[in-house]
N, C-alpha and C positions, 0 to 999 in steps of 0.2 A: 504493499500499500503506499503511496507516495504520501509525501507530507501535507500535501494540500488536503488530501482526502482523509488522512488521519485528523488532522484538525477540524474538518468539517464533519466527520463522524462524531468527535467528542462535543462538539457545540450541539450536533443534534441530538445527542443524548440528553444533554442539559434542557434543551428547548422541549423535546418530547416528554421529558418527565415533568417539567411544568405544565405543558398542556394537558396532561392525564391528570394531575392535580386538580387544575381547573374545572376539567369535565366530570369528575366524579367527587372531588371533595364537596361537601354541603356548605359551600360559601358563596355569596351573591354580592355584588357591588351595587349599590342605591345611588341615585342622581338626587341631590348631591351625595358626595362619598361620606359615609360616617368615619367617625375617628377611628373605632374598632376595625372598621375594613380597612382603612389606610395602614394601620399598623400591621395587619395581617400581609398585604398587598408589599409593603416595604420589606418586611421581613422575607416573605418569599423571594423578592429579588435579591436580597442579602444572601439568601441561601443558594441562589442559582449563580451568584458571582462567586462565591467561595468554592461550589462545587465545579464551576467551569476552570477556576484558578488551580485547582488541584488536579484536575484531568489533563489540563496544559502542562503543568509541570511534570505530570508523569510520562506525558506523551514526548515532551521536550527534553527528557533528561539525558539522551543519548547526546543531543546537541550540547548541552552544557558541559558533559564530559569532554567532548571533542574541543570545545574552546578553550576549556583549562590545560589540555594537552597541547593544543598549539601555542599558548602563551609560555610554557614552561620546557617544551622540547628543546633538546641540545644534542646537535649532530656529533658531539665528541662523546657522548654517552648512547650509543647504539641500541636498539631493541625495545624502545618506548612505543608500545602500541596500545590500540583500544580494542576490545573484543566486538566483533562486528554481530552483535546478537539481534534476534528478532528478522525482521524482513523489510522489504520497501525502501524508501528512497534515503532514509537515515540510515539503514545499514548499509547501504550502496555507496553514501557518501563516506562512512566510517571507512569502509575497505578502500575506496580510493584515497583517502588521505594516509592510511597505513602504505599503500603501494608507493604514493608519492614519497612517504619518509623513506621507505626501502632504498628507492632510486637515488634520492639525495645522499642518503648515508654511503651509498657505494660510491657515488660521483666525489663526495667530499674526501672518502678514504682514497680513491685513485689520485685526485689533485694533491691531497698531502702527501702521498707516497712520491708522486713526481717532484714536488717542491722538496721533501726532505732529500731526496736521492741526490737532486741539483745542488742542495746545500752542502752534503757530504763530499761531493765532487769538488765543489769550490773549497772546502776546507782542505781536503788532499793538496788541491793545486797550489794554495797558499803555504801549507806547510812544507810541500817540496821546495818552493823557491825560498822560504826562509832558511831551510836547512842547506840546500846547494849554493844558495847566493850569498845571503847575509851570513849565516853561520860559517861558510869557508872563508868568506873575506875578513871577518872578525877573528877566525883562527890565524890567518896570516898576519894580520895586525898585530897579534898577541905574540906571535914568534918573532916579528920583526922588533917589537918594544924589548922582547927578552935579549935579543943579540945586541941591540944598541944599548941597553942597560950594562952588559958585560964589557963594553968599550969605553965608557965614559967616567969621568972623575966620581967621587962620592956624592957631593950634591945633587948633581944632574942625575945620577944613579937611582937616588931616592926618589925624585919627581917621576922618573921613569917607571919605576917600581910600583908607585901608586897609580899611573895610567895603566900599568898591567893588571892591577887588581879590579880597577873599575872596567876594564875591557872584559875580564874575565867574569865578573858578576853579569856584565851585561850579556856575554855569551849565554851564561847559565839560563839567564833570563829569555832569551831567545829559544834554547832549546824546550824550556818548560812550556812557551806558546806553542811551539810545535808538537809537544807531547798533547797539549790540550785541544789543539785543532784536530790532529789526526794520531790517536795513539798506536804507534808502531808495535809497542809491545803486545797489543791486541793481536795484531796480525801475525805476531812472530811466536807468541809464547801462550796466549789463549785469555780467554775472560778471566780465571783467577788471578794469573799474574797482573792482568792489567787493573783489576779493581784493587789488587795490593798495593801497586805504585800509586794508583790514584790516590789511595787512603794515606798512605805514607806521605806523599807529596801535600795533601791537603792538611796533615797533622803538622807538618814542619813549617808551612806558611802561616797557619791560624793558631797555633799552639793548643789546639784542642786535642782531647785523648779519643782516639778513634779504636773501636774495637771491631775486630773481623771476626765473622762466624761464616765458614763457607763448608758446606757439604762436600765430602770427600767422593761421593759416588753420583757426581752430576753427569745427566746425560748428555750426548754430543748435541750440539746446537748449531743451527744455521748462522751462517756469518751476520746475516741481518739481524737475526735476534740478539746475538751478542754485542752488536754493536749499539742496539737499541737498550739493552741492559746498562751498558757502560755509559752511554749519555744520560739516562735517567738518572743513575747514581751520581755522575758528575754535577748534573742540575740540582739535585737535592741537596749535595753537599755544599754547592755554591749559596743555596737559599739559607741553608743553616749558616753559613759565616756572615751572610749579610742580614738576617731578620731574627732568628731565632734566639740569640743572647744565650746560647747554650755551651757548656763545660765538657759534655761529654756526647760522642756519636757512636751508634751501632751500625754497621753495614753488614749485612746478612745475606746469603744466597743459599736457599736449599731446595731439595728436590720435592716436587709435588706429584700427583698423581699421574698426571698428563702434561706436565711441563716443570718450571721453574719459578721460585718466587724471589723476587729482591725486596728487601725490607732496609729503609734508612730510617732510624729512629734516634731523635735527638732528646735531651732533657731540658730544652729551652723554655719559653714562656708559653708555647702551646699556641692553639688555635682554636677560635670558636668553630669558624666558617673558613674554609681556603678561599682565598681571594684568586679568582680565574684570571691572573695576569699572563704575560706573554710567556713566561718560563713554564707555569702548571698546564697552560693549553697547548705549549710544544710538547711536554712530557705525555700528554695525552694521545696527541698527533702520533707520536713515536710509538705508543702502545698500539694504536688502531694499525700501525704499519705491519705489524707482525700479528695482528689478531689478539692482542693482549687486553688487558684491563688495567686502570690505574685507580688506586684508591687512596685519598688524603685523609686522615683521621687524628684525632688526638690521641696521644700515646696513653698507655694504661696509668700511669702515674703522673708524669708530666711531659709537657714537650710535643712534639708531632711525629706522625709515622707515615712513611711514604711507602705504599706498598704496589709493586707491579708484579702482575701475574702474566707469564708469558708461556703460550703452548708451544710443545714440541714442533707440531708442523706449522709452516708459515701460511698464514692466511693469504688466498688468492685473491687479489684486487682487480 
């Protein structure tokens, strides 16, 4: 039944009931209208309006649910659907909206995958240029300063040694940027070594205590899944350093029934509700890239917990 005929039928029920009452009820209307008769008529009108409102509310309830879903749906949290119960135009409208959501989620996932893959390609290119061009040039400068320092008197030698130290620190910073842009240890030694290096580097530069808990029987993962897990851990640690005001961080990676679960927990100020900034939305997009799910919740005692569940099989976009 279409929406038009549904509303027509509801009104017809109300008007039919009112007509039946007028036909068979022992009520007459005088001219002029008596007060008691006016009260009865006004009361009957009120009953009709209330009954009509209740029936319309019942009949249009699926549209109310659809409107609420339309205002709260988030393509980064896929799977939000309404049951297309009943029949007629309303059920067809809900089925059409669910199909539209399915199509939009697939298109969003595909476009996010293309953007993230392009971003990783650009990261790889910049990291390669920093390593090959800037890194090698600074290494040559460092060696030249060392040779010059060996051939000059003491006052100039001290100045050149200071320049050596500044150049060495700058070279270390360039290498750190290269590791952040493209973790070579991830390609060479695997995810556990990459997360270990990431957490140690984070602890060195922030002074926070980092605890690592990695299962030893992790299943083999696709390169895309390992990269997503690494990037989510990297962004989570960055958020801890910037916003959490924490003293301790735990990075855990454990095996699940059909995949792996990465958890980054801090003991900082905690959150009531995560603000969906660029960092969090970027993590959600990366999770969707491999068919995973990201949850950000308050930690059991204090602080914040970021949990990424990634399946073994990569989701086909």
